[in-house]
C-alpha positions as CSV (number, residue, x, y, z in Angstrom):
1,M,10.5,-29.6,-66.0
2,R,13.7,-30.1,-63.8
3,K,16.1,-30.0,-66.7
4,K,14.6,-27.2,-68.2
5,Q,15.3,-25.3,-64.8
6,K,18.8,-26.1,-64.3
7,D,19.5,-25.8,-68.4
8,W,18.2,-21.8,-67.6
9,A,20.0,-21.6,-64.5
10,K,23.2,-22.4,-66.5
11,D,22.1,-20.6,-69.0
12,M,21.6,-17.6,-67.1
13,A,25.2,-17.9,-65.5
14,H,26.8,-18.4,-68.6
15,Q,25.2,-15.1,-69.4
16,R,26.2,-13.2,-65.7
17,I,30.4,-14.0,-66.1
18,Q,30.0,-12.8,-68.9
19,R,28.7,-9.3,-68.1
20,L,31.0,-9.2,-65.0
21,F,33.7,-9.5,-67.7
22,E,32.9,-6.3,-69.9
23,L,32.4,-4.3,-66.5
24,A,35.7,-5.5,-65.9
25,Y,37.0,-4.6,-69.1
26,H,35.2,-1.1,-68.9
27,E,35.9,-0.6,-65.5
28,F,39.5,-1.0,-65.9
29,K,41.0,2.1,-66.6
30,T,39.2,3.9,-63.8
31,H,38.7,0.9,-61.2
32,P,41.0,-1.4,-61.1
33,E,40.3,-3.5,-57.9
34,R,37.0,-3.6,-58.4
35,S,37.8,-5.3,-62.2
36,N,39.4,-7.9,-59.7
37,R,36.0,-7.9,-57.7
38,Y,34.1,-8.6,-60.7
39,V,36.2,-11.3,-61.6
40,V,36.2,-13.0,-58.0
41,L,32.0,-12.9,-58.5
42,A,32.4,-15.0,-62.1
43,R,34.3,-17.1,-60.5
44,R,31.7,-17.9,-57.4
45,I,28.7,-17.8,-60.0
46,G,30.4,-20.7,-62.0
47,M,31.3,-22.4,-59.3
48,R,27.7,-22.3,-57.6
49,Y,25.9,-23.5,-60.7
50,R,29.2,-25.4,-62.2
51,V,29.5,-24.0,-65.3
52,R,32.9,-23.5,-66.9
53,M,34.6,-20.7,-67.6
54,P,35.2,-19.9,-71.4
55,H,38.7,-20.3,-72.9
56,E,38.6,-16.3,-73.9
57,L,38.1,-15.4,-70.3
58,K,39.8,-17.9,-68.6
59,R,42.6,-16.9,-69.7
60,M,42.3,-13.4,-68.3
61,V,42.4,-14.3,-64.7
62,C,45.3,-15.1,-62.4
63,K,45.5,-18.8,-61.4
64,H,46.8,-17.7,-57.9
65,C,45.4,-14.4,-57.5
66,H,42.3,-14.4,-58.9
67,A,43.8,-10.6,-60.3
68,Y,42.0,-9.3,-63.8
69,L,45.0,-9.5,-66.5
70,V,45.7,-6.9,-69.1
71,Q,48.3,-6.8,-71.0
72,G,50.6,-4.5,-70.0
73,A,49.0,-3.1,-67.3
74,T,48.8,-6.4,-65.0
75,A,50.1,-9.3,-67.0
76,R,53.6,-9.8,-69.1
77,T,53.7,-12.1,-72.1
78,R,56.5,-14.0,-73.4
79,L,57.1,-16.6,-75.4
80,Q,59.1,-19.4,-74.2
81,G,60.2,-22.2,-77.2
82,T,57.2,-24.2,-76.7
83,H,54.6,-22.2,-74.6
84,I,53.2,-18.7,-74.2
85,A,54.3,-17.9,-70.6
86,T,51.8,-14.9,-68.8
87,T,53.3,-13.4,-65.6
88,C,50.8,-12.0,-63.4
89,L,52.6,-8.7,-62.5
90,S,50.2,-9.0,-59.0
91,C,51.6,-12.0,-57.5
92,G,54.8,-12.5,-59.5
93,K,53.7,-16.3,-61.0
94,Q,53.5,-17.3,-64.1
95,M,51.3,-19.3,-65.9
96,R,52.4,-21.7,-68.9
97,L,49.6,-22.1,-71.7
98,P,51.2,-24.6,-75.0
99,Y,50.7,-23.0,-78.5
């Protein structure tokens, strides 16, 4: 019985994280600060229920200031040798991902 409840809670947490990122995407043009708030809420849900954020969503969040990253608006991406360098334009920090 307990296992079923835990699985249900983790599944619900995944759905909430997905929904918060959808809301962040739609609200970014009009209210960018609201998008950042949705990302913070999604991270908190993930930490509370010990659920990993999907890779495609994790790349949309600055690892330093936790801002919602949109290419051209709040992030700049460059190819450098063997990795992708994404620069957050809010805090100026760089995140590097291999390709």
